[in-house]
C-alpha positions in Angstrom: -25.4 -18.4 0.2 -24.8 -14.7 2.4 -22.8 -16.0 5.3 -24.6 -14.8 8.5 -21.7 -15.0 10.4 -20.6 -11.9 12.8 -18.1 -9.9 11.9 -14.8 -10.5 13.6 -13.0 -8.4 15.4 -9.7 -8.5 17.4 -8.5 -10.4 20.5 -9.2 -8.5 23.8 -6.4 -7.5 25.5 -5.6 -8.2 29.2 -5.9 -4.0 30.0 -9.2 -3.8 27.7 -10.7 -6.6 29.5 -8.8 -5.2 33.4 -11.4 -1.9 32.2 -14.5 -3.6 31.0 -14.3 -5.6 35.0 -13.9 -2.6 37.0 -16.5 -1.5 34.9 -19.0 -3.8 36.1 -20.3 -2.6 39.8 -18.6 -4.6 43.0 -21.2 -6.7 45.4 -24.4 -5.9 42.9 -26.2 -7.9 40.6 -26.6 -5.8 36.6 -28.5 -7.4 33.6 -26.4 -8.4 30.8 -27.5 -5.9 28.6 -26.3 -3.4 31.0 -23.5 -4.5 31.2 -22.9 -5.0 27.4 -23.2 -1.3 27.5 -20.7 -0.8 29.7 -18.7 -2.6 27.9 -19.5 -0.9 24.7 -18.7 2.7 26.8 -15.2 1.6 26.8 -15.4 1.4 22.5 -14.9 -2.4 22.4 -17.6 -4.2 20.5 -20.5 -5.9 22.5 -20.2 -9.0 21.6 -16.9 -8.9 24.0 -18.8 -9.1 26.9 -18.8 -13.0 26.3 -14.8 -12.8 26.8 -14.8 -10.5 29.9 -17.3 -12.6 31.5 -16.1 -16.0 30.5 -12.5 -14.2 31.8 -13.7 -12.8 34.9 -15.2 -16.2 35.6 -11.8 -17.8 35.4 -10.0 -15.3 37.4 -12.9 -15.5 39.9 -13.9 -12.2 39.7 -17.0 -12.3 38.3 -20.8 -14.8 39.5 -23.5 -15.3 37.0 -26.8 -16.9 37.4 -29.8 -17.0 34.8 -33.6 -16.9 35.6 -34.9 -19.4 32.5 -37.9 -18.7 33.6 -37.3 -14.6 32.6 -35.1 -15.5 30.2 -32.1 -13.1 32.3 -29.2 -13.6 32.9 -27.3 -11.4 35.7 -23.4 -10.5 36.8 -21.5 -9.5 39.7 -18.3 -8.8 39.9 -17.0 -10.1 44.0 -13.4 -8.6 43.9 -12.3 -5.4 44.0 -9.6 -5.5 41.5 -9.1 -7.2 37.9 -7.1 -10.4 39.3 -8.3 -12.5 42.6 -4.8 -13.2 44.3 -3.6 -17.0 45.0 -4.5 -18.6 48.0 -1.1 -19.3 50.2 -0.5 -22.2 50.4 0.2 -24.4 53.7 
């Protein structure tokens, strides 16, 4: 029985994720297919967009929104650097 799984790709390095995050526009919503194209421009597989988005959201660098009626998703970079600085504690 043939497998329909996507081919496995090597895990992304932190430098590759940082570069992909910085390719996304700052403070502007971008539809996911366009974000995937920007990831591909770096020579990364299109499927790596999921890793970039998850990592960016965990770091507090990206925001996402969905429009289920239109079947669209958007992403926006909300930090000027690939890492959000930790808050100072009192």
